[in-house]
Steps between C-alpha positions, in 0.01 A plus 500: 500500500850357533646806332342740753651312796846504338470875443389552861794298638744680270357838608540404867862396441572834329349690793701300755824561308418874479439521876826317576690726259357819655576372850863426414539833317353692795739335748811533282433864408476604867210734431348475846563777749769448762370513855732649757585827670446839337759770427470820300725695264460848355572593137470817292364296207407134473463468122187285481577267791176328599360323803585131478843565343795295622754607759832333424848460641755386241217393268325282759146591605492582872187711515209672333396863456177531697419871468599823329385838617589865478635676810268803532775721649802425281319361194745208493387149407491273806522129417403237757654154462436169670832320564521126574543423871833321455665805338647751745592821318793703636429863599714632215315315222448700179179468293500563126243446228605262227348403168478162331590656165352758268154344505530315832343579832658691786622355829676614818866401522637495854875535555569381856758697693753384756338630819463256789160643599189413301191686380205429732149421381346829390848647448615724218778441250701820553671519160333457163596565140231631268385332181694603191292481185645419162478871413701592811770247415525613136522861617789414733684318219458793263614742772812293566571447129483870421721592793229715656558670829 
């Protein structure tokens, strides 16, 4: 009977350690969605960007992708992002889609401009750069290397 109680206590300790570990990992990884004001950006292709992806400025998470949809008139991809309240994006901000490596996920990279006026809630990032896949980049390198015109 003494062995069963030791096993039960040891099992409880393992569960407590697991919960603490998951809690710390969740907070450090910043996987929760950022609450703030919404802005949109339009892209020709988004390359597998998903809802819940990060929005970053200089590698620091400042927002979350909340929605992706297709514009029924232009057939462009419209991405809605939630930006943290303390971040005021200039009007001339540029949105690009970045990748965390060959196998990594996609994220929105914002390049703030120098304008003194800011994007309002519900505003639209006027300039965006489309996602370049690995195939696109290799094609450009081959084109440049062969001196193509």
